[in-house]
N, C-alpha and C positions, 0 to 999 in steps of 0.2 A: 400544443406542447412541442418542444423541440428537444433534441438530445442534450445530454449533460455528462461531462466527465467528473466523477466524484473521487477526489484524491483523499485516501485515508492513510495517514502517516502517524508515526510515533515511535517510541523506542522498541527495540526487540523485546518480546515477551509481554507487551501491553494488551494483546488480544485482537490484533487487526484481522487475522484470518478468521477467527471465531465470529467477529462482528460481521464481516463480509459474508460468510456462509449463511448466517441467520437472515441478513437482508436479502440475499439471493433466494432463499427458500420462501420468504414471505412475498416476494414480487417476481416470480420466475419469468413472466411474460414481458415485463417492462425493464427489469434490471439484467445486466450481463456482467461478466467478469473479464477484465482486461488481463490477459496472460502476459506476464513479463518474461523476457529472456534473461538467462543467467549463466554464468560460467561455474557456479558452485555445483557440487555433487548433489544428487537427489537425496532427500531424507526419507527414511521409512518407506511408506507406500506412495510417495509422490510419483506422478506419471507425467512423462514428457508430453507436451501439447495440451495438458489439462491443468496441471498446477503451475508449471513453468515451461518455457522452451529451453531445454538444457543444451547449451552449445559450448564449443571450445573457445579459447581466447582468440584464435585466428578468425573464426567466423564472426565473433563479436566485433573485433576491430574492423573487419570488412564492412559490417553494417554501419558502424560509426562513420567510416569514410564515405559511405553512400547516403548519409543523412536519413537513415531508415528508423531512427529512434525519436520519439517525442522528447525523451530525456534518457540519460544514462549516467551511471556513477559507479565508482568503485567503493565497495563497502566490505570491511572485514576481509580483505584480500581476494575479493571476487567482484566481477562486473555484473550489473543489473541494468536493464533498460526496458522502456515501454515502446513496443512497435507502433510507429506513427500511423501506418495504413489501417490497421485494425481499428484504432480509435476513431479515425475519420469516417470509416464506413458505418460504425455503430451510431455515431452522432447523427449522420445523415439519415439513419433509419429510426430516429427519435428514441434511441435507447439511452438508459442511464447506465453508464459504464462505471463500475466500481473498480478501483485500482488501489492496491496496497503498494506504496512506494516509500523507500527510505527518505529521510528528511532532505538531504541534499538534492535528490531528484525531484522531490515535491517543490522545493524552492525554484528549481529550474523551470518546471512546467508552469508555475504561477506567473512567469514572465511571458508566456506564450499567448498568442491570440487564438484561444480556443475556449468554448463555453465550459466553465469549470467551477467547482466548489471544492475548497480545501478544508479538511477536518483533521485536527491534531488530536489523537487519542492520548490522554495523559493517565499514567498510573495513579492510584490513590496516594502512594508514597514510594520512596526508593526501597524500603524493606519489602513491600508487597511485590515490587518488580523483581527483586532478587529471588523471592519465593517462587514466583511464576517461572522464571528462567530455570531454576533448579528442578521444579516439578516436571517440566516437559522433557527432561533427560536427553536433550539432543546435543548438548555441548559439555566439554570438560570444564574444569574450574578456571583454567587460563582464558578460555573463550568467554565464559560468563563474566570474568573480571573485565575483559576488553569491551564486551557489550555494555556493561554498566558505565564504563568510562565514556563511551560514545553516547550513551543515553543522557548523561549530564549536559553535553553540548546540544543534543537534539531538543531537550526540554527547554533550553534557553531560546530556541528558535520558534517556539509555539506561538509567540505573538505575531508572527508573519502569516498565520493561517486565518481563513475566514471564520472558523469556529474552533473552539477548544472544548472537548468533551472528556470528562473524567470517567474512566471505565472502572467503576467500583462494583457495579452489579450488572451482569451481562444483559438481562432482559430490559432493564431501564435504559441502558446505553443504546441498545438497538432501537428502542422506541424513540429515544431522543433524536438519534441520527435520522431515522425514517421521517420524523416530523420535520426536521430541518430540510431534507431533500424535497419533501412534498410542498413545503412553503416556498421554496425556490421555483418549483415547477407550477405552482398555483393549482394544485390538484387536491 
């Protein structure tokens, strides 16, 4: 076996974090999480260095100029990026690196020469996506509206991914993604 970067992408509110948390808990020795850098403010109980590397705009721009990201993008008025060095180290250690990346960043990584698998998480429908965004209570109505507009474009990009998985039931979705990963790794 060798390492693998697993890109999990999809619209905001589709359940990417929940899926990744479940996969990590089922395979803690083989799977690890790729922590992204972001310029957005922490939400709730998010911890710097665990959930994200929370940095300011100047630090982020310096890292861009020094080519320290596998990908980076601006999303909803904030920057997000995947630190390149961390991913390379984990692949060399035969780890499966799970990363949650917005669609533009995922498309950028897909053009890179790195062992990867891209999975697009699709909501059952737009009404359910709206319901999930409202339930999590992290955004105001204007932000939710903007996220839904972005989601329309993102879902149109799903055909660019290796796999499309509809997240209509969490346990079934986790099981399906786990099986896809194991099939790629031949384990």
